[in-house]
C-alpha positions as CSV (number, residue, x, y, z in Angstrom):
1,M,133.9,46.6,147.9
2,K,135.4,43.8,145.3
3,S,132.6,44.2,143.2
4,I,133.4,48.4,142.3
5,L,137.2,47.2,141.8
6,F,136.3,44.8,139.5
7,A,133.5,46.4,137.4
8,T,135.2,49.7,137.5
9,A,139.4,47.5,136.2
10,V,136.3,46.2,133.5
11,L,135.3,49.6,132.3
12,L,138.8,50.8,132.3
13,A,139.7,48.2,130.3
14,A,136.9,48.6,127.9
15,S,137.7,51.9,127.3
16,G,141.4,51.1,126.4
17,S,140.7,48.9,124.2
18,A,138.5,51.1,122.2
19,F,140.8,53.8,122.4
20,A,143.7,51.2,120.8
21,A,140.9,50.6,118.1
22,D,140.7,53.9,117.4
23,A,144.5,55.0,116.9
24,V,144.9,51.7,114.7
25,S,141.7,53.0,112.7
26,E,143.6,56.1,111.8
27,L,147.0,54.7,111.1
28,P,147.8,55.4,107.1
29,V,146.7,52.0,105.4
30,A,148.6,50.2,102.4
31,S,147.5,52.2,99.5
32,T,145.2,49.8,96.9
33,Y,145.9,51.5,94.3
34,N,148.4,50.8,91.9
35,W,150.5,53.6,90.3
36,S,153.3,51.1,89.0
37,G,153.2,51.4,85.3
38,A,154.0,53.9,82.2
39,Y,151.7,56.3,81.1
40,I,151.4,59.4,78.5
41,G,149.6,62.9,78.8
42,L,149.0,65.9,78.1
43,T,149.4,69.5,80.1
44,A,148.4,73.0,79.9
45,G,149.0,75.8,82.3
46,Y,150.5,79.5,82.9
47,G,153.9,80.6,83.3
48,W,155.4,83.8,84.7
49,G,159.1,85.0,85.6
50,D,161.4,87.5,84.7
51,S,164.6,88.5,82.3
52,K,167.5,90.2,82.7
53,F,170.4,91.6,80.1
54,N,174.1,91.7,80.6
55,D,176.4,93.7,78.6
56,G,179.3,93.0,81.2
57,V,176.8,94.7,83.8
58,D,173.5,93.2,84.4
59,S,170.4,95.1,83.5
60,N,167.1,95.1,86.0
61,P,164.9,92.8,85.3
62,F,161.7,92.9,83.3
63,D,158.7,90.5,83.6
64,I,158.1,87.5,81.1
65,K,155.2,85.6,81.0
66,G,152.1,83.5,79.2
67,F,150.5,80.4,78.1
68,I,152.2,76.6,78.4
69,G,151.0,73.5,77.1
70,G,152.5,70.2,75.5
71,I,152.5,66.3,76.1
72,T,153.8,63.9,78.8
73,V,155.7,60.7,78.7
74,G,156.7,58.7,82.6
75,Y,157.0,55.6,84.2
76,N,156.0,55.0,88.2
77,Y,156.8,52.0,90.6
78,Q,155.4,51.6,93.5
79,F,157.2,50.3,96.7
80,H,157.1,49.5,99.9
81,Q,153.1,49.8,100.1
82,N,152.8,54.0,99.8
83,W,155.8,55.1,98.4
84,V,156.3,55.5,94.6
85,A,159.4,56.6,92.6
86,G,159.5,57.8,89.1
87,V,160.5,59.1,85.9
88,E,158.7,62.0,83.6
89,A,159.7,63.9,80.3
90,D,157.9,66.2,79.1
91,L,157.7,68.5,76.2
92,S,155.8,72.2,75.8
93,Y,155.3,75.2,73.5
94,S,155.3,78.1,75.5
95,A,154.1,81.6,74.7
96,I,156.2,82.7,77.7
97,K,157.4,86.4,76.7
98,G,158.1,89.6,78.1
99,S,159.5,93.4,77.3
100,F,160.3,97.0,78.7
101,G,160.9,100.0,77.1
102,P,162.5,101.5,74.6
103,G,164.4,103.4,77.3
104,N,166.0,103.0,80.0
105,L,165.9,99.7,81.7
106,G,168.2,100.7,84.5
107,Q,170.4,98.8,86.6
108,P,170.4,97.7,89.8
109,D,172.3,100.3,91.4
110,G,170.7,102.9,90.2
111,S,172.5,103.7,86.8
112,S,171.3,103.7,83.2
113,W,171.0,100.6,80.9
114,N,169.7,101.6,77.9
115,C,167.0,99.8,75.3
116,G,168.0,102.6,72.9
117,S,165.2,103.1,70.4
118,G,163.8,99.3,70.2
119,A,162.4,97.6,73.3
120,C,164.1,94.8,75.0
121,V,162.1,91.6,74.6
122,T,162.9,87.8,76.0
123,K,160.6,84.6,74.7
124,V,160.6,81.1,75.6
125,E,159.8,79.2,72.8
126,W,159.6,75.8,74.1
127,F,161.1,74.2,76.8
128,S,161.3,70.5,78.2
129,T,161.9,68.5,81.2
130,V,163.3,65.3,82.4
131,R,163.0,64.9,86.1
132,G,162.5,62.1,88.8
133,R,159.6,62.2,90.7
134,I,159.4,60.5,94.6
135,G,155.7,60.5,96.3
136,Y,153.4,59.4,98.9
137,A,150.2,57.5,97.9
138,L,147.1,58.0,100.2
139,D,145.4,54.7,97.8
140,N,145.0,56.7,94.7
141,V,145.8,60.3,95.6
142,L,149.2,60.9,94.8
143,V,151.5,63.5,96.7
144,Y,154.7,64.2,94.9
145,G,157.8,66.2,94.9
146,T,159.8,66.4,91.7
147,G,163.2,67.5,90.2
148,G,165.7,67.2,87.3
149,L,167.0,68.8,84.3
150,A,164.9,71.6,82.1
151,F,166.2,72.4,78.5
152,G,164.6,75.3,75.9
153,R,164.9,77.9,73.4
154,V,165.5,81.0,74.2
155,K,165.2,84.5,71.9
156,S,166.4,87.6,73.3
157,G,167.0,91.0,72.2
158,I,166.9,95.0,71.9
159,D,164.2,95.6,68.5
160,N,166.4,97.7,66.0
161,S,170.0,96.9,67.6
162,S,171.7,93.9,65.4
163,S,174.3,93.9,67.6
164,Y,172.3,93.2,70.6
165,Q,170.3,89.6,69.4
166,A,170.8,86.6,71.5
167,S,169.2,83.1,70.3
168,S,170.0,79.6,71.8
169,T,168.7,76.0,73.0
170,N,170.0,76.2,76.4
171,V,170.3,73.6,79.4
172,G,168.8,74.1,83.1
173,W,167.2,73.0,85.7
174,S,163.9,72.5,87.1
175,A,162.1,71.6,90.4
176,G,158.8,71.3,91.7
177,G,155.8,69.1,92.8
178,G,152.3,67.9,93.0
179,V,149.3,65.9,93.6
180,E,147.8,63.5,91.3
181,Y,144.4,62.0,90.9
182,A,143.3,58.5,89.9
183,F,139.8,58.3,88.6
184,N,140.3,54.5,87.8
185,Q,142.9,52.3,87.2
186,N,143.9,54.1,83.5
187,W,143.2,58.0,84.2
188,T,144.7,60.2,86.3
189,A,144.8,63.6,86.5
190,K,147.1,65.9,88.5
191,A,147.8,69.8,89.6
192,E,151.5,70.6,89.2
193,Y,153.9,73.7,90.3
194,L,157.3,73.6,89.0
195,H,160.1,76.3,88.8
196,V,162.2,76.5,86.2
197,D,165.5,78.4,85.0
198,L,167.3,78.3,81.7
199,G,170.1,80.2,82.5
200,W,172.2,83.1,80.2
201,T,171.7,82.5,76.3
202,A,174.5,84.7,74.5
203,V,175.5,85.6,71.3
204,S,178.5,84.0,69.7
205,N,181.2,86.5,71.1
206,G,179.3,86.4,74.5
207,F,179.4,90.1,74.6
208,F,175.4,90.2,75.2
209,K,173.1,87.9,76.8
210,S,170.1,87.2,78.7
211,D,168.4,84.9,80.9
212,A,164.9,83.5,82.1
213,K,163.7,81.7,84.5
214,F,160.0,81.2,85.2
215,D,157.7,79.1,87.4
216,A,154.6,77.4,86.3
217,V,151.6,76.1,87.4
218,R,149.7,73.8,85.1
219,I,147.2,70.8,85.0
220,G,147.6,67.5,83.1
221,L,145.6,64.8,82.2
222,N,147.4,61.2,82.1
223,Y,146.3,57.9,80.8
224,K,148.3,54.6,82.3
225,F,149.0,51.6,80.5
């Protein structure tokens, strides 16, 4: 009986040790890739959203969409083994544009908001963001969230109507997230989602204004120094 009890105890101890070893092996380990450093890169993607007009009352929104592409600069600092914090700025050309009409664009309550004999048009000519980033590194894979300021040049108006034209460089906000993969210590690639809100664009007397906000997905290639 003592032999049986001893053998059982040894078996349980061995099983417990194996289970503990497996549990430890499944815990996240410190990232061996070093994400710290400055970088520069290129991005390309697609944006889609909506715009609406206001002349005292809001019109219904209409779709805007198009290609985006530009340059990126940034800096990362890796701390506490797996955590990465950084700042990133980008400048993008934009072909995001949309129009409605001519005709009745309408209001949310069902009443009329008329584009007249010309189309209602909004175009985002360029935009830029300056954002903070915070992420968690799984070795050479970085999962991150991001948010900060957005700037952009927006032109809106109703064709054939000089009174309904607006153009300005606006300040707004941007937020999103993404995944970045390091091929080696110098080259990384990322896939990213951003929401950009550039607020209202108004003529000087404030009589007519329009807004522009859009979502964007883009890929990027970075060189880390």
